[in-house]
C-alpha positions in Angstrom: 97.2 56.1 46.6 94.4 54.2 44.6 90.7 54.0 44.5 90.7 50.5 45.9 92.3 51.4 49.1 95.9 51.1 48.3 98.2 51.6 51.3 99.5 55.2 52.2 102.8 55.7 53.8 102.4 57.2 57.5 105.5 59.5 56.8 105.3 63.0 55.5 108.7 64.5 55.2 107.8 68.3 56.0 108.9 70.4 59.1 105.1 70.7 59.6 103.5 68.5 61.8 100.7 66.2 60.4 97.5 64.7 61.5 97.4 61.4 63.3 97.5 58.4 61.1 95.8 55.0 62.1 98.3 53.1 59.6 99.2 49.9 61.5 102.5 50.4 61.0 103.0 53.8 62.8 106.8 54.7 61.8 108.4 56.7 59.2 110.0 55.5 56.4 113.6 55.5 56.3 113.8 57.4 53.1 112.5 60.7 54.5 115.5 63.2 54.5 113.8 66.1 56.2 112.6 66.3 59.9 109.2 64.3 60.0 106.6 63.5 62.5 105.0 60.1 62.5 101.6 59.9 62.6 101.1 58.0 65.9 99.8 60.7 68.0 103.2 62.0 69.0 105.7 64.2 67.6 109.1 62.7 66.5 112.2 64.3 65.6 115.3 63.3 63.7 118.0 62.6 66.1 120.0 65.6 65.2 117.3 68.1 66.5 116.5 68.4 70.3 112.6 67.1 70.9 110.4 70.1 71.7 110.1 69.9 75.3 113.8 70.8 75.3 112.9 73.8 73.4 110.2 74.7 76.0 112.2 74.1 79.2 115.0 76.3 77.8 113.1 79.0 77.0 111.0 78.6 80.3 114.4 78.2 82.5 115.8 81.4 80.7 112.5 83.4 81.4 113.0 82.6 85.3 116.5 82.8 85.8 117.0 86.6 84.6 114.5 87.3 87.3 115.6 85.5 90.6 117.7 88.7 91.7 114.2 90.7 91.5 112.4 88.6 93.9 113.6 90.7 96.8 112.2 93.7 95.7 109.8 95.7 98.0 106.5 97.7 97.0 107.7 100.5 94.8 106.3 103.3 92.8 102.8 102.5 91.5 102.9 99.4 93.4 102.0 101.2 96.6 98.8 103.0 95.3 97.7 99.8 93.2 98.5 97.2 96.2 99.7 98.3 99.2 96.9 100.8 99.9 94.2 99.5 97.6 91.3 98.5 99.4 90.3 96.1 96.5 93.4 94.2 97.2 93.4 94.3 101.1 89.8 93.0 101.1 88.5 96.0 103.1 86.2 96.4 99.9 83.8 93.6 99.2 84.6 91.4 96.5 82.3 93.4 94.2 83.8 96.7 94.3 86.6 94.8 92.2 84.0 95.0 89.2 82.8 98.7 89.8 86.5 100.1 90.6 89.3 101.0 88.4 93.1 99.7 88.8 93.7 101.8 91.9 90.5 101.2 93.6 88.7 104.3 92.8 85.1 103.9 91.5 85.2 104.5 87.9 82.3 107.3 87.9 84.7 109.2 90.2 86.1 112.2 88.1 89.7 111.7 89.4 89.2 108.0 88.0 92.0 106.9 85.6 89.4 104.9 84.0 91.8 101.8 83.7 89.3 98.9 84.4 91.5 95.8 85.0 89.5 93.8 87.5 91.1 90.4 86.6 94.4 91.6 87.6 93.2 93.0 90.8 91.7 89.6 91.6 95.1 88.1 91.3 96.4 90.7 93.5 94.0 90.0 96.2 94.4 86.2 96.3 98.7 87.0 96.6 97.5 89.3 99.3 95.1 86.3 100.9 98.0 83.6 100.6 101.0 85.8 101.5 99.7 89.0 102.9 101.6 92.4 102.3 104.8 90.4 101.6 106.4 91.2 98.1 108.0 88.1 97.7 104.7 86.3 97.0 103.8 88.8 94.4 107.2 88.4 92.6 107.0 84.6 92.5 103.8 85.0 90.7 104.9 87.9 88.2 107.9 85.6 87.3 105.6 82.6 87.3 103.3 84.6 84.7 106.2 85.6 82.6 107.6 82.2 82.2 104.2 81.2 81.0 103.9 83.9 78.3 107.5 82.5 77.1 106.2 79.1 76.9 102.8 80.2 75.0 105.2 82.1 72.5 107.2 78.9 72.0 103.8 77.2 71.2 102.5 79.7 68.8 106.0 79.7 67.0 105.8 75.6 66.5 101.9 75.5 66.2 101.1 78.2 64.1 104.6 79.3 61.9 106.3 75.7 62.2 109.4 77.3 62.0 112.9 75.0 62.7 113.5 74.5 66.6 116.7 77.0 66.5 114.5 80.0 65.1 112.0 79.0 67.8 114.7 78.9 70.5 116.4 82.0 69.3 113.0 83.9 69.2 112.0 82.6 72.6 114.9 83.4 74.6 115.4 86.8 73.2 111.7 87.7 74.6 112.4 85.7 77.9 115.6 88.1 78.4 114.6 91.4 77.1 115.5 94.2 79.5 112.6 96.1 78.5 110.2 93.5 80.5 111.8 94.5 83.8 109.0 97.1 84.4 106.3 94.2 83.6 107.9 91.6 85.8 109.9 93.0 88.5 107.3 96.1 88.6 104.3 94.5 90.2 101.5 96.6 88.6 103.1 95.4 85.3 101.2 91.8 86.1 98.5 93.5 84.1 100.5 93.4 80.9 101.8 89.8 81.6 98.6 88.4 82.4 96.8 90.0 79.1 99.6 88.7 77.2 98.6 85.0 78.2 95.0 85.5 77.2 96.5 87.7 73.9 98.6 84.5 73.0 95.8 81.8 73.8 93.1 83.8 71.9 95.8 83.5 68.9 96.2 80.0 69.5 92.6 79.0 69.7 91.6 81.0 66.8 93.9 79.3 64.9 92.7 76.0 65.9 89.3 77.2 64.6 91.0 77.9 61.2 92.4 74.4 61.4 89.1 72.6 62.4 87.3 74.7 59.5 89.7 73.4 56.8 88.7 69.9 58.1 85.0 70.4 57.6 84.1 69.0 54.0 81.3 71.3 53.9 83.9 74.3 53.9 86.4 72.2 51.7 88.4 74.0 49.1 91.9 74.8 47.9 93.3 74.1 51.3 95.5 77.2 51.6 93.8 77.6 54.7 94.9 75.2 57.3 96.9 72.2 58.0 96.2 68.9 55.4 93.8 66.8 56.8 95.3 63.3 55.8 93.7 60.2 57.5 94.7 56.5 56.9 92.0 54.2 57.7 92.9 51.1 59.5 92.4 48.9 56.3 94.7 51.0 54.4 92.1 53.0 52.6 91.1 56.6 52.8 88.3 57.3 54.6 86.2 59.9 56.8 83.5 59.6 59.2 81.3 59.8 56.3 83.3 59.7 53.2 86.3 61.4 51.7 86.2 64.8 50.1 88.6 65.4 47.5 88.7 68.7 45.7 91.4 69.7 42.9 91.7 73.4 41.8 94.0 74.0 39.1 94.4 77.9 40.0 91.4 79.2 38.1 88.9 76.7 38.0 90.7 75.2 34.6 91.3 71.4 33.9 90.4 69.7 37.4 90.1 66.4 35.7 93.9 66.4 34.2 95.4 67.9 37.4 93.6 65.4 39.6 94.8 62.3 37.6 98.4 63.8 37.5 98.3 64.3 41.2 97.1 60.6 41.6 99.6 59.2 39.4 102.4 60.8 41.3 100.8 59.7 44.6 100.6 56.0 43.4 104.1 56.3 42.6 104.9 56.9 46.0 106.1 60.4 45.7 103.6 62.1 48.6 105.9 65.3 49.2 105.6 66.2 45.6 101.6 66.0 45.7 101.6 67.7 48.8 103.8 70.3 47.6 101.8 70.7 44.2 98.4 70.6 46.0 96.9 73.1 48.6 96.6 70.6 51.3 100.2 71.3 53.0 98.9 74.4 54.5 101.4 76.5 52.4 100.3 79.7 51.3 102.2 79.7 47.8 100.7 76.5 46.2 99.8 76.7 42.8 97.1 75.0 42.6 96.3 71.2 43.0 95.1 68.5 45.4 93.6 69.6 48.8 92.7 66.4 50.8 90.3 66.8 53.3 88.6 64.6 56.0 86.2 65.8 58.3 82.6 65.0 59.8 79.2 66.5 60.7 80.6 67.9 63.7 83.8 70.0 62.2 82.0 73.2 61.6 80.5 73.3 65.1 83.9 72.7 66.9 85.1 75.0 64.8 82.7 77.8 66.1 83.4 76.4 69.7 87.2 77.4 69.1 86.2 80.9 67.8 84.1 81.4 70.9 86.9 80.3 73.2 88.9 82.8 71.3 86.6 85.8 71.5 86.2 84.9 75.6 90.0 85.0 76.0 90.2 88.3 74.2 87.4 89.4 76.6 89.4 87.8 79.7 92.7 89.7 78.4 90.7 93.0 78.3 89.8 92.6 82.0 93.3 92.2 82.8 94.4 95.2 80.6 92.8 96.8 77.9 95.0 96.5 75.1 94.6 93.0 74.8 91.8 93.7 72.5 94.4 94.1 69.7 94.5 90.1 69.9 91.4 90.2 67.5 93.3 92.4 65.1 96.3 90.0 65.2 93.9 87.2 64.8 92.1 88.9 61.5 95.6 89.3 60.4 96.5 86.0 60.6 93.9 84.7 58.9 94.2 87.1 56.4 98.0 86.0 55.9 97.0 82.3 55.4 94.4 82.9 52.9 96.3 86.1 50.9 96.3 83.8 47.5 92.7 83.7 47.9 92.3 87.2 48.3 94.6 88.3 45.6 92.8 85.9 43.3 89.5 87.6 44.3 91.0 90.6 44.1 92.2 90.3 40.5 89.2 88.4 39.5 90.8 85.0 39.0 88.3 83.4 41.3 84.6 84.5 41.9 84.2 82.9 45.4 85.1 80.1 47.3 84.1 78.2 50.4 87.6 79.2 51.9 86.9 82.6 51.3 83.4 82.5 52.7 84.6 80.9 55.9 87.5 83.4 56.2 84.6 86.1 56.0 82.6 84.5 58.4 85.4 84.4 60.7 86.1 87.9 60.2 82.6 88.8 60.8 82.4 87.2 64.0 86.0 88.7 65.2 84.2 92.1 64.3 81.2 91.4 66.3 83.2 90.3 69.5 85.5 93.4 69.3 82.3 95.7 69.0 80.7 93.8 72.0 83.8 94.4 74.0 84.4 97.9 73.1 80.6 98.6 74.0 80.9 96.9 77.4 84.5 99.0 77.9 82.6 102.1 77.1 79.5 101.2 78.9 81.8 100.9 82.3 83.0 104.2 81.6 79.3 105.8 81.9 79.8 108.4 79.8 83.4 109.9 81.5 86.6 109.6 80.4 90.0 109.9 81.9 91.3 113.5 82.7 95.1 113.6 81.9 97.6 116.9 82.0 100.1 118.2 80.3 102.7 116.6 82.5 101.0 113.6 81.4 101.5 113.8 77.7 102.9 117.1 76.9 102.5 116.6 73.0 98.7 116.2 73.1 98.5 119.7 74.7 100.9 121.4 72.5 98.9 124.2 70.4 100.4 123.4 67.2 99.0 120.7 65.0 102.5 120.2 63.0 104.0 119.7 66.7 101.6 116.8 67.7 101.4 115.1 64.4 105.6 115.1 64.0 105.9 114.1 68.0 103.3 111.3 67.7 104.8 110.0 64.6 108.5 109.8 66.3 107.2 108.4 69.6 106.7 105.0 68.2 110.3 105.2 66.4 111.5 106.0 70.3 109.8 103.1 71.4 111.4 100.7 68.7 114.7 101.7 69.5 114.2 100.7 73.2 113.6 97.4 71.9 116.3 97.2 69.5 118.7 98.8 72.4 117.3 98.6 75.7 120.2 100.3 77.5 118.5 103.5 78.6 115.4 102.5 80.7 113.5 104.5 83.2 110.1 104.0 85.2 108.9 107.5 84.0 109.3 109.2 80.7 107.1 112.3 81.6 107.6 115.8 81.6 110.1 116.8 79.1 111.9 113.3 78.9 111.5 113.4 75.1 111.4 117.0 73.6 108.6 117.6 71.6 109.4 117.8 67.7 108.3 121.1 66.8 109.7 121.5 63.3 110.4 119.6 60.1 114.1 120.3 60.5 114.2 118.6 63.4 117.0 115.5 62.6 114.7 113.2 64.4 112.1 113.2 61.6 115.0 111.5 59.4 114.7 108.5 62.0 111.0 108.5 61.6 110.9 108.2 57.8 113.7 105.5 58.2 112.0 103.8 60.6 108.5 103.6 58.7 110.3 102.7 55.5 111.9 99.9 57.2 108.2 98.8 58.1 107.1 99.0 54.9 110.2 97.0 53.5 109.8 94.5 55.9 106.4 94.1 55.2 107.0 93.6 51.4 109.8 91.1 52.1 107.2 89.2 54.1 105.3 89.2 51.0 107.5 88.2 48.8 109.2 85.1 50.7 108.0 82.0 50.4 106.8 79.4 52.9 106.8 79.5 56.4 109.2 82.2 56.8 107.1 84.5 54.7 104.3 83.8 57.1 106.7 84.3 60.2 107.9 88.2 59.3 104.0 89.2 58.5 102.9 87.7 61.7 105.8 89.4 63.7 104.8 92.4 62.0 101.7 92.3 63.0 102.5 91.3 66.7 104.9 94.2 66.9 102.5 97.1 65.3 98.9 96.2 66.2 99.3 95.7 70.1 101.2 98.8 69.8 98.3 101.1 68.2 96.4 102.0 71.4 99.5 103.7 72.7 100.0 106.0 69.4 97.6 108.6 70.2 96.4 108.1 66.8 93.0 106.7 68.3 92.7 108.3 71.1 94.9 110.3 73.6 96.9 108.3 76.4 98.1 109.4 79.6 102.0 109.0 78.8 104.8 109.7 76.7 106.4 106.0 76.7 105.8 103.5 79.0 107.8 100.2 78.8 105.7 97.8 80.0 103.3 99.1 77.2 106.1 97.3 74.9 105.7 93.8 76.8 103.4 92.3 74.0 104.6 94.2 71.1 108.2 92.7 72.1 106.6 89.5 71.0 106.6 90.5 67.2 110.3 91.7 67.8 111.5 88.5 69.1 109.7 86.7 66.1 111.4 88.9 63.7 114.7 88.6 65.2 114.3 85.0 65.4 113.8 84.9 61.4 116.5 87.6 60.8 118.9 85.4 63.0 118.1 82.2 61.2 119.4 83.7 58.0 123.0 84.9 59.4 124.4 81.5 58.6 127.5 80.8 60.7 127.1 84.2 62.3 123.6 83.5 63.8 125.2 81.3 67.0 127.8 84.1 68.0 125.2 86.8 67.5 122.4 85.1 69.7 124.8 84.4 72.4 126.1 88.3 72.3 122.4 89.4 72.3 121.5 86.9 75.3 124.8 88.0 77.3 123.8 91.3 76.7 120.2 91.2 77.3 120.3 89.1 80.5 123.2 91.3 82.3 121.3 94.3 81.7 117.8 92.7 82.7 119.9 91.6 86.2 121.1 95.0 86.3 117.7 96.5 86.0 116.3 94.3 88.5 118.3 95.7 91.2 116.9 99.5 90.3 113.4 98.1 91.0 114.6 96.9 94.5 113.2 100.0 96.6 112.1 103.3 96.0 115.3 104.8 96.7 117.4 102.5 94.2 114.3 102.9 91.7 114.4 107.0 91.8 118.2 107.1 91.9 118.3 104.9 88.8 115.7 107.4 87.2 117.7 110.5 88.1 121.4 109.2 86.8 119.3 108.3 83.4 116.9 111.2 83.0 118.6 114.1 84.8 116.5 116.5 82.8 113.0 115.0 83.9 111.5 117.1 86.3 109.3 114.1 87.4 112.5 112.2 88.7 113.7 115.2 90.7 110.0 115.3 92.1 110.1 111.6 92.9 113.3 111.8 94.2 112.2 114.7 96.4 109.4 112.9 98.0 111.3 110.1 99.0 113.9 112.3 100.5 111.1 114.2 102.7 109.8 110.8 103.8 112.9 109.8 104.7 113.3 113.0 107.1 115.9 115.1 104.8 113.9 118.4 104.1 117.1 120.2 102.7 117.6 117.6 100.1 113.9 117.3 99.5 113.6 121.3 99.0 116.7 121.0 96.6 115.2 118.6 94.1 111.8 120.1 94.2 113.3 123.2 93.4 115.0 121.7 90.6 111.9 120.2 89.3 110.3 123.5 89.3 113.1 124.8 87.2 113.0 122.1 84.7 109.0 122.2 84.8 107.8 125.5 86.0 104.2 124.4 85.9 104.6 121.6 88.1 101.8 121.7 90.6 102.4 119.1 92.8 106.0 120.4 93.2 105.2 123.7 94.3 102.4 122.3 96.7 104.7 120.0 98.2 107.7 122.4 98.4 105.4 124.8 100.3 104.9 122.6 103.0 108.8 122.3 103.9 109.2 126.1 103.9 109.2 128.0 107.3 108.5 131.4 105.7 105.0 131.2 105.7 104.8 134.1 102.6 107.1 132.2 100.4 105.2 128.8 101.4 101.9 130.6 100.3 103.3 132.0 97.3 104.1 128.1 96.5 100.8 127.2 97.1 99.0 130.1 95.1 101.3 128.7 92.1 100.4 125.2 92.4 96.5 126.7 92.3 97.7 128.8 89.0 99.2 125.7 87.5 96.1 123.5 88.6 93.0 125.5 89.6 91.5 122.5 90.9 94.5 121.0 93.1 92.6 119.9 96.3 95.9 119.6 98.1 96.9 123.0 97.5 93.7 124.3 98.9 94.0 122.1 101.8 97.5 123.4 102.8 96.6 126.9 102.3 93.9 126.4 104.5 96.3 124.9 107.3 98.5 128.1 106.8 95.3 130.6 107.6 94.3 128.3 110.6 98.0 129.0 112.0 97.5 132.7 111.5 94.4 132.7 113.1 92.1 133.4 110.0 89.6 130.6 110.4 86.9 132.0 107.9 89.1 131.9 105.3 90.7 128.6 106.1 87.0 127.0 106.5 86.4 128.7 102.9 89.6 127.0 101.5 88.9 123.8 103.1 85.3 123.8 101.5 86.7 124.5 98.3 89.3 121.5 98.7 86.1 119.4 99.2 84.7 120.6 96.4 87.2 119.2 93.9 88.0 116.1 96.4 85.2 115.1 98.5 86.8 112.2 99.7 89.9 113.8 100.9 90.1 112.5 104.7 92.5 115.2 106.0 90.5 118.2 104.7 87.2 116.4 105.8 88.7 116.0 109.6 90.2 119.6 109.5 87.0 121.6 108.3 84.7 119.1 110.7 87.5 120.1 113.5 86.7 124.1 112.6 82.8 123.6 112.4 82.9 121.7 115.9 84.8 124.8 117.2 82.5 127.0 115.9 79.7 125.2 117.3 78.4 123.6 114.1 78.5 120.1 115.2 75.9 119.1 113.2 77.4 120.1 109.9 80.8 118.8 111.1 79.5 115.5 112.1 77.4 115.3 108.7 81.3 115.4 107.0 82.1 112.8 108.6 79.2 110.9 107.6 79.0 111.9 104.1 82.6 110.5 104.0 81.6 107.2 105.7 78.9 106.8 103.5 81.4 107.2 100.2 84.4 105.4 102.1 82.5 102.7 104.3 85.5 100.2 104.0 88.2 102.4 104.7 89.6 102.0 108.3 91.3 105.8 108.4 87.9 107.0 107.9 86.2 105.3 110.7 89.0 106.2 112.8 88.6 109.9 112.1 85.0 109.9 112.8 85.7 108.0 116.3 88.0 110.6 117.1 85.4 113.1 116.3 83.0 111.4 118.5 85.5 111.1 121.2 86.1 114.7 121.3 82.4 115.3 121.4 82.3 113.5 124.6 80.6 110.2 122.9 83.1 107.6 124.2 80.7 104.4 123.4 79.9 105.7 119.9 83.6 106.3 119.1 84.6 103.0 120.7 82.2 101.5 118.1 83.9 103.0 115.2 87.3 102.2 116.4 86.4 98.6 116.5 85.1 98.6 113.0 88.4 100.1 111.9 90.0 97.6 113.6 87.8 95.1 112.3 88.8 96.4 108.6 92.8 96.6 109.5 93.8 95.0 112.8 97.2 96.7 112.3 95.7 100.1 111.8 98.5 101.6 114.4 96.9 104.9 114.7 93.0 103.1 115.4 94.9 100.9 118.1 96.7 103.6 119.8 93.1 106.0 119.9 91.3 103.4 120.9 94.0 102.5 123.9 93.6 106.2 124.9 89.8 105.8 125.2 90.2 103.2 127.1 92.4 104.8 129.7 89.8 107.4 129.8 87.1 104.7 130.5 89.8 103.4 133.2 90.2 100.4 131.5 94.0 100.3 131.9 94.3 96.8 131.3 92.7 96.7 127.7 94.5 100.0 127.0 98.0 98.2 127.8 97.1 95.3 125.6 96.3 97.7 122.6 99.5 99.7 123.0 101.5 96.5 123.0 99.7 95.1 119.7 100.3 98.5 118.1 104.1 98.3 118.9 103.9 94.9 117.6 102.9 95.9 114.3 105.5 98.6 114.1 107.5 99.9 117.2 107.4 103.6 117.2 108.9 105.7 119.7 105.8 107.9 120.5 103.7 104.6 121.0 106.4 103.2 123.3 106.3 106.3 125.4 102.3 106.2 125.6 102.5 102.9 127.0 105.3 104.1 129.5 103.0 106.9 130.6 100.3 104.5 131.1 102.7 102.2 133.4 103.8 105.7 135.3 100.1 107.1 135.9 99.4 103.7 137.3 102.1 103.5 139.8 104.0 100.7 137.7 107.0 102.5 137.9 109.7 99.4 137.2 107.8 98.9 133.8 107.3 102.6 133.1 111.0 103.1 133.9 112.2 99.7 131.6 109.7 101.2 128.8 111.1 104.9 128.6 114.9 103.2 128.8 113.9 101.5 125.7 112.4 104.6 123.9 115.6 106.6 124.8 117.8 103.5 123.7 116.3 103.9 120.2 115.8 107.8 120.1 118.4 109.1 122.6 117.4 112.6 121.7 113.6 112.0 122.4 113.2 114.9 125.2 109.8 114.1 126.2 110.7 110.6 127.1 113.8 111.9 129.2 111.4 114.2 130.9 109.0 111.2 131.8 111.9 108.9 133.0 113.0 111.9 135.0 109.5 111.8 136.8 109.7 108.3 137.3 113.1 108.8 139.0 111.5 111.4 141.0 108.8 109.4 142.6 111.4 106.7 143.1 113.0 109.4 145.0 116.0 109.1 143.1 116.3 112.9 142.9 120.1 113.2 141.7 119.4 111.1 138.7 115.9 112.9 138.2 118.0 116.3 138.2 120.6 115.3 135.8 117.9 114.2 133.1 116.0 117.3 133.5 119.5 119.4 133.3 120.2 117.7 130.0 116.7 118.4 128.4 117.2 121.9 129.6 120.8 122.0 128.1 119.2 121.2 124.9 116.3 122.9 125.0 116.3 125.9 128.0 112.6 126.8 127.5 111.4 123.3 127.8 108.2 123.9 129.8 107.8 120.6 131.0 111.4 120.0 132.2 111.2 123.5 134.4 107.7 122.3 135.6 109.2 119.1 136.7 112.7 120.3 138.2 110.5 123.0 139.9 108.8 120.0 141.5 111.8 118.3 142.3 113.1 121.5 144.3 110.2 121.6 146.1 110.4 118.2 147.5 113.9 118.9 148.1 113.2 121.9 150.1 114.9 124.2 147.7 111.8 126.4 147.7 113.4 129.8 146.1 114.6 127.7 143.4 111.3 126.1 142.7 109.8 129.4 142.7 112.0 130.9 140.4 111.6 128.2 137.6 107.9 127.8 138.1 107.5 131.7 137.7 110.0 131.2 134.3 107.9 128.6 133.0 104.3 129.9 133.9 104.9 133.4 132.5 106.6 131.8 129.3 103.7 129.3 128.7 101.5 129.5 126.1 100.6 126.0 124.7 99.4 123.5 125.3 96.7 125.0 127.7 96.7 121.9 129.7 100.5 122.0 130.5 100.1 125.9 131.3 97.2 125.6 133.3 99.2 122.6 135.4 101.9 125.7 135.9 100.3 128.1 136.9 98.6 125.8 139.5 101.8 124.7 140.6 103.4 128.4 140.8 100.1 129.5 142.7 100.8 126.7 145.3 104.4 128.0 145.7 103.0 131.5 146.2 100.4 130.2 148.3 103.0 128.6 151.0 104.7 132.0 150.8 101.5 133.8 152.1 101.3 135.6 148.8 97.5 135.1 148.8 96.5 137.5 146.0 99.2 136.7 143.6 98.3 133.0 144.3 94.7 133.5 143.7 95.6 135.0 140.3 97.8 132.6 139.3 95.0 129.8 140.3 92.3 132.2 138.3 94.9 132.0 135.2 94.7 128.1 135.5 91.1 127.6 135.7 90.7 129.9 132.6 93.1 127.9 130.6 91.8 124.4 131.7 88.3 124.7 133.2 88.3 121.1 134.0 91.4 121.1 136.2 90.1 120.5 140.0 93.2 121.3 142.2 93.2 125.1 141.4 89.4 125.2 141.8 89.8 123.6 145.3 92.4 125.7 146.4 90.4 129.2 144.7 87.8 128.0 146.9 89.8 127.8 150.1 91.0 131.0 149.5 87.9 132.6 149.1 86.4 130.7 152.0 89.0 132.1 154.1 88.5 136.0 153.2 84.8 135.3 153.7 83.8 135.4 150.0 81.4 132.6 150.4 79.9 132.9 147.2 82.7 132.7 144.9 84.0 129.8 147.4 80.9 128.0 146.8 81.1 128.6 143.1 84.7 126.9 142.9 83.7 124.0 145.4 80.8 123.0 143.1 83.0 123.2 140.0 85.5 120.9 141.4 82.8 118.7 142.9 81.8 118.2 139.6 85.0 116.8 138.4 85.9 114.7 141.6 82.7 114.4 143.7 84.7 111.8 146.2 87.5 114.2 146.9 87.8 113.9 150.6 89.5 117.3 150.9 86.9 118.8 148.7 84.0 117.3 150.9 85.6 118.5 154.1 86.0 122.0 152.9 82.5 122.3 151.7 80.9 120.7 154.8 83.2 123.9 156.7 81.5 126.2 154.5 78.3 125.1 155.4 78.6 125.2 158.6 80.0 128.7 158.8 77.1 130.0 157.1 74.5 127.8 158.6 73.5 127.0 155.0 71.6 124.2 153.6 73.9 122.8 150.7 72.3 123.4 147.2 69.9 120.4 145.8 72.7 119.3 143.8 75.1 118.5 146.4 75.3 115.0 147.7 73.3 114.3 150.8 76.2 113.3 152.9 76.9 117.6 152.9 73.8 117.7 154.8 74.8 115.9 157.6 75.7 117.6 160.8 
């Protein structure tokens, strides 16, 4: 290089990528012996090294392949509440709710909210639902795709920031891509928050690094160029030039002989030894330079472009925080990386070897910008909480509730050690580490304290080694340590209390640092590097594939958790819930009991166990224990209220339900139960207000609309009920309960075709025996006997022990006059349940049709006298028994049986007509009129009733009362 524009060779034999050269040759000198990049706008590698594309593709393929067998998994564990039942994901809430609700669909201001604000993650779930519905495959595909993007970004970071050898980059990328601890974040669908946050996290660091590079290119900030990549440009005419000129700054280390150092550098450059110049000067971007030449070419716009990249880094960090909160630590990592790159200048400043420099000025400006961005994000996050904070229990984080400060400190210092062990040896993995999974460290003599001391000593040694190591390797160690430690800080309980003990998905971002450190360590293993890497990859891949299968379903996940942590009460509780849902109450009770034995204050286990017990006193005891452990347990109040309701203690039931709603005003079951009790007590206005208040709080909840519609239907307001049923179905067209309830309402409105269509829609969503039976009853009551027979036969094919459908099929056979088949079916039911009232009733009717009057009377008497519930069936039984007595001319006994029938079911027409006829025959015309009029209100067109009323009018020669139709007044 000379002042007259001598030609500069475009080849820099350094592992670091250089700026694009405009040299006409555009090729590398054949004398370069180290891997080099040509300055023709692309990166070229020596033939023995694979191109970067190969590295990217290898890491990407590994990140996809190890999760292929997890694509078939179902929604499990937290996926159900975060996705499957989350109105923000399903679209039943408006889009704006996503930005005001927490991760689980509850308003952030709700006292029960976990305060986890991740709207961007919820938006991706919502897009998934729009594209794939609630098919888990689409969600899994996106999770795996996002994980592979993180693998690519990590590879980019290692190549772009650290310029590590490709073998080291490949090792780190593959270890991260296949690490088993990531299964909770990738195969577990709610872990998408961590994966999305990692993408923003890495992108923010890359943007910040680009801002540092642009600043180093700005001539206004030119200094000893330890800050970034040297900006070396060869003009087309062979001279050095920038947009407005060349800035050449030489620093001898302490402001010494600038001219001498510059002259010596120029002399060596003229001799062609460019590498020596770059190594001695600061321009190579190596931190450990001893002073020399920093050649910077920039323009007027360099500073502006630097700020643009800084702003982009801030925006990405903020976006990551909206995916998951700990992405904010990207700003800390950016600051750390800036300090790592400029630590020589900082040392000079501390030791007063350098008063100030433009490089340090740029560093401090960037750190100030990071502080402003971080503070802004924190202020916004706190503002979203509106002065509230999440409420955790001792089940979530036992150490934080320990009364002993020593226990809290020792345990909190030990937990990072345990997390580090999961990274080093990810064999023992579980989806839930609560409730005693990790015993508290209660004494300084606990042997785990040795592990704690060794761990922090190891961190200190790694930090010191990184400071002492030269070049790229030292920076890689320090950056790896920053990536490992800083993102984990929010989970340490040192800054604030968290709601978990250990959460494997929290390790997703810190594992980036683990991968970097392991990559550097393997690079120093010499000949053992390849076999060690291969062994780790095989072990990690096999464990990841195995762990994917654990996340396949609720059953496989809970079974795996129970095997891994049999001393964890939460595992037994989860497994008990599963068995309860599967219809295995005995096994559920066993594991609820084990959960309580391991954690006596497990309020939910007490509550759920109480719901399975037949002994009401024992059940009440467990409900009381749940309330003792957790005085605000809304479900325990609700279940205790149900118990009081069964015992007929309605006043206590009302008080308990009101208490339940005080702690959870949006409990739909409690609202419906209390509204029902208010309605029964004549407090209809209060009952309706409960439904309306819940509807105002949850306007997009189809269940709330359905429950209110059921209340309106029971109140006789069919049209209003229909509107809310339609609203429920508009929010969720596959809501089977609303479909069935609407079908039943249509039947009462005599719209049987519409009812049939709704029943079929419900069966298409999910084939349930009860819905099939309802459709069969519709066919039976409308005289479509062949379709009724086919429907009941289908139900019994799937559920052969369903006695009610067997009785209905017997009724079909009775109407088809297949008496023997009908009797056989009814006898089968009575063999299994001798007191089955409907079967006794139908068999009595059958005997009546076959002239076996005495047998019919005996069965009717047995059924009627033993009947207590339901009132409608008991009323029909008493009416039937009255008919049989009337045929035997036992008029007084028949009248008594009819009277019992109308008392049980006042709207039953048949016994009223017969009672009127009996009193008519006895000459008790007043009572006869009263029963005739009641029957007329139910069936005004009943021919027999109209004839009897006309006869009674003539018998007394009376004018019909005004409310009797005019036809009765005809002579």
